C-alpha positions, 0 to 999 in steps of 0.5 A, a space after each residue: 558477500 556483497 549487498 548485490 549478492 545478498 539481494 540476488 539470493 533473497 529475490 532469486 534474481 541473476 546477480 547481473 540483473 541486480 547490479 545493473 538495476 542498482 546502477 540505473 537506480 543510483 543514476 536517478 532512473 525511475 522504476 517505470 523507465 528501467 522496466 520499460 526502456 532498459 530491458 537489455 541491461 536488466 535481463 528484462 526485469 519487469 516493474 515488479 522485479 525492479 521495484 523489489 530490487 529498489 526496496 531490497 537495496 534500500 533495506 540492505 543499505 539501511 542495515 549496513 549503515 546501522 551495522 557501521 553505527 553499532 560497530 563504532 558505538 561498541 568500539 567507542 565503549 571499548 567492547 569491540 572484539 574480532 568476534 563481535 565484529 564478525 557477528 555484526 558482519 554476518 547479522 542478516 537483520 536489524 533485530 540481529 544487529 540490535 541484539 549485539 548492540 544491546 549490552 553496549 547501548 546507553 541505558 536508563 537508570 535501572 536496578 542493575 545500574 544501582 547494583 553496579 554503583 554499589 560495586 556488586 558486579 564482581 559478586 554477580 560474576 562470581 555467582 555466574 561462574 557457578 563455582 562459588 561454594 557459599 554464595 552467602 559468604 561471598 555476599 557478606 564480603 560486600 555488606 556494609 560497603 557502598 550502601 550495601 545493607 547486608 547479605 540479602 541486599 548484596 545478593 539481590 543486587 547481584 541478581 539484578 545484574 544477572 537478570 540484566 545480562 540474561 535480558 541482553 543475551 542473544 540466545 535467550 532473546 531468540 528462545 523467547 521470540 520463538 516461544 511467542 511466535 510458536 506458542 503464545 496467543 493474543 487474548 482480549 478482554 473488555 476494558 473496565 467500564 467500556 462494556 457499553 461502548 464496545 457493545 455499540 461499536 463495530 469492534 464489538 467482536 473483539 471483546 472476547 477475541 483470542 487467537 494464536 500469534 502465528 495464526 492471527 489474520 492481518 485484518 483482525 490484528 489491525 482491528 484489535 489494535 484499533 480497539 485497544 487504542 480507543 480504550 475499548 479492550 485490553 490485549 495480553 499475550 498468554 501461554 497455555 502453561 503460563 510460560 513455565 516451559 519458556 522459563 525452564 528453557 531460559 534457565 537451562 540455556 543460561 545456568 552454567 552446567 557445572 554450577 553449584 546448587 546454590 549458584 544455579 538456584 540464584 541464577 535461575 531465579 534471576 533468569 525468571 525475574 528477567 523473563 517476567 520483568 525484562 525479556 517478555 515485555 521487550 519481546 512482546 513489543 518486538 512481536 507486536 511490531 512484527 505482527 503490525 509490520 506484516 499486517 500493514 504489508 497485507 493491507 497496503 498491498 490490497 489497497 495498492 491492488 484495488 487502487 491500480 484496478 480503479 485507476 486503470 478502469 476504461 475511460 469513456 472516450 469521446 462522450 459528452 457527460 451530464 454529471 450529477 451529484 445527488 442530494 435531498 434537501 440541497 438538491 442535485 448538483 448538475 454539470 454539463 461537460 464536453 468530451 475533454 471534461 471542460 465545464 459547459 454549464 451547471 445547475 441544480 435540480 430537485 428530483 428527490 424528497 423533500 422538494 421533489 420537483 420532477 417537472 422542473 428537474 425534467 425541464 432543466 435536464 432536457 435543456 442541458 442534454 439538448 443544448 450541449 448534445 450530452 451522450 451519457 450520465 455520470 451519477 454519484 453513488 452517495 445520498 439520494 443516488 437511488 431516487 435520482 437514478 429512478 427519476 432518470 430512468 423514468 424520465 426518458 431523457 437518456 437511454 438507461 444503458 447510458 447512465 453510469 453510477 460513479 463512486 463519490 469517494 474522495 470527491 469532497 476532498 477534491 472539491 475543497 482542494 487547492 487544485 479544485 480552487 485553481 480549476 474553478 475559482 468562481 464555483 462552490 464545492 458542490 459544483 466542483 464535486 459534480 464535475 469531478 464525478 463526471 470526469 471520473 467517467 471520462 477518464 478515471 486516471 486523469 481525475 483520480 490522481 488529483 485526490 489523495 489515494 487514501 481518500 478514494 475508499 478502496 482499502 481497509 484500515 488505511 488509517 491504522 497502517 504505517 502512513 509513510 509506507 502507505 503513502 510510498 506504496 500508493 504514490 508508486 502505484 499511481 506513478 506506475 499506472 500513469 506511466 503505463 497509460 502514457 500522458 497527453 502532454 498538451 491536455 494533462 493537468 499539472 497533477 497528472 504530469 507530476 507522476 510522469 517518470 522524471 518530472 515531479 511537481 516542479 517540472 510539471 508546473 513549468 510544463 503547464 506554464 510553458 504550455 499556457 504561454 506558448 501553446 501546444 507542444 508540436 513535438 517531444 523535442 519541444 519539451 527541451 525548451 521548458 525551463 529546468 527540464 534537462 537531458 536527464 529529465 527528458 530521457 526519463 520522461 519522453 517515452 511516457 509523454 504523448 503528442 497526438 497530432 504532432 509533427 512526428 507520428 512516433 511522438 504519439 506512441 510509447 516508442 522512446 525518441 532514443 529509438 526512432 532510428 530503430 524504426 527507420 532501420 526496420 523500414 529500410 530493411 523492408 524497403 518501405 517508408 517509416 510511416 508505412 509501418 504503423 498499424 501495418 500487421 503484414 509489414 510488422 510481421 516480416 520483421 525478424 527481431 533477432 536478425 535486426 538485433 544482430 546488426 547492432 541497431 538495438 536489443 531484441 527486447 527493444 525491437 519487440 517492444 517497438 513492433 508492439 507499439 507500431 501495431 497499435 500506435 497511440 493505443 490506450 492500454 486500458 481495456 474496455 470496461 463492462 458497460 452493460 446496464 446494471 439492474 438491481 434486484 431490490 430497491 431497499 434494505 427492507 426487501 432483502 430476504 435470506 436465500 435471495 439470489 441477486 446481481 451485484 458489483 464488487 466495489 471493495 476488496 479486503 483481506 477478509 472478503 469483498 463488499 458488493 454493491 446490490 443497488 441499495 444504500 447498504 453493501 453486502 459482504 462476501 466473507 473469504 470463507 464463503 468463496 467456493 474456490 479452495 486454497 486461495 491466498 487472497 480475495 483478489 485471486 477470485 474477484 476484481 473491482 467492478 466485477 459483476 457477480 451473482 450472490 445469495 443473501 445468507 444473513 441479514 443483521 437488521 439492527 446494524 444493517 449488515 448483509 452476509 452474502 455468498 458467491 454463486 458459481 465462483 
């Protein structure tokens, strides 16, 4: 079976779709480009499908490469047989390949190695044959040779060799794996001397945690690993019967059926030793790695989904912004921004204790709002946010519905970054932070791409998961969002451009440099003048780059330049000019995609996509957000009472529940078990970031300032 056939079967996709997608990927095409502009070739695979093929292709090729390496290694060791070669060919996982390789893998010096050096392997083979009537007599023949002290020493060495054979047995490893996955439990205990440290930790609940391996939730597994890594707990794998059933099963599987009593006893003891000393520790590491991989995937998927929602939040277009980064002692940093996010002026006000200069703050803000005709306020949600919000709403300077609370997560990371230093070389980090907060309201996507996704604060245990996998997933999510929205080539930052299909950091830098030297791009074709931007890069990028107000109206749509002739054919079929089609629902409704496709001008899917673009040329696919004013039900933690029903906004989603902003410093948690919808697979099926909800306070932990909530009506 070919790699493509395996992938098609695994993903339940047509073989032709997989083959075409693989060919495009191997040719350098990106996932957004393939899913958007090569639908006819892939059978209309969407981005999820193309990404799945990309990941499966990588995994299968890594598996094939490992098979070749193992095959060569076993051959070099003189152990390759037709049976082993066939087993390698049929192996469907890295685990299966490593099991085959185990007997031939270079080993450290072990007890079995020492026994072999003493010449005891023939004795081990005699015992394993099961036909030696007197094992002691056979062992005595080796006594006094090669450092073998006597009969017991010989039998002990032979047992060590048999134990190693048992540990390398694919069958015994599979029996052990299955036993752990089906019947083992993870049991935690407080590490010696760490009782007080654990008691004051957020991980305190894991001091006596116990859960079966097959039922441990991903977030709990990551949490207990963190607690163990910090030295707070010890984690063990435990069987209810101590593992007796496992050892019995291993013995039955390894001891030859016709073995004599004495041989059977020696082999059984060796298997029990292998189980305790070799098999269990190895399989426990394997199971731990598997649990970690599964937990990582869940956490990374949640992080990616949350990030996507955040990046695709609706922009506040055409508004001039008053951005505020609130603070107590050092004051509230203020930045006036135009509708494109350019800094007009910055200042500092003191609207919160200890200084609380309300008159001075009012005077400064009134001047900025009047001078620059500011339309809305972007207020950071960090320290002193609530006090500053109360001041703003009580000042009468701007309508309450024009005040937006914006997440500050990652703003400090941006402020100290090289990107921020290049944008504002003469401003300190506090001003840069305020500007970032304001720009997040104007265009969340354009601003948030400048920040390491891990710093945006919409995930769980992001520092505990595999960092390479996390980085790849989040980078893909950002790239997906950027290309889904499209990028104005004349205003986009270098960082934003770097995420466009086919561009990357180097070409993004060249585009910005060319733009600075030559002025705005007038058409997409002008991109070909950018140094090192060749035909392939243009093909992959052009459809995602926009040129508003340029010479060619189609350059401000998602229609690829390779398909402009299709628009001309549409217009010709209707007897109108190409320019008459844009936003003309009546004309576009008369286009018969299948009939036009039969002329060979383009495929049906391409024609339908073009019609969709022409219905709303230059559209921004991000939906309008909920701009209704959020009025908190309480102003401070001390006002909370069990049974209260309050308004809230979902601001983070995890595997175990959703965190809700109640309008105070502390967020509340709606645990997944308290969501009324039944048989949900994840919190994301019920709630989305930014969603307005009504919650009931069901638990208040005053010591740790934690708030337990339940959802009302969901």
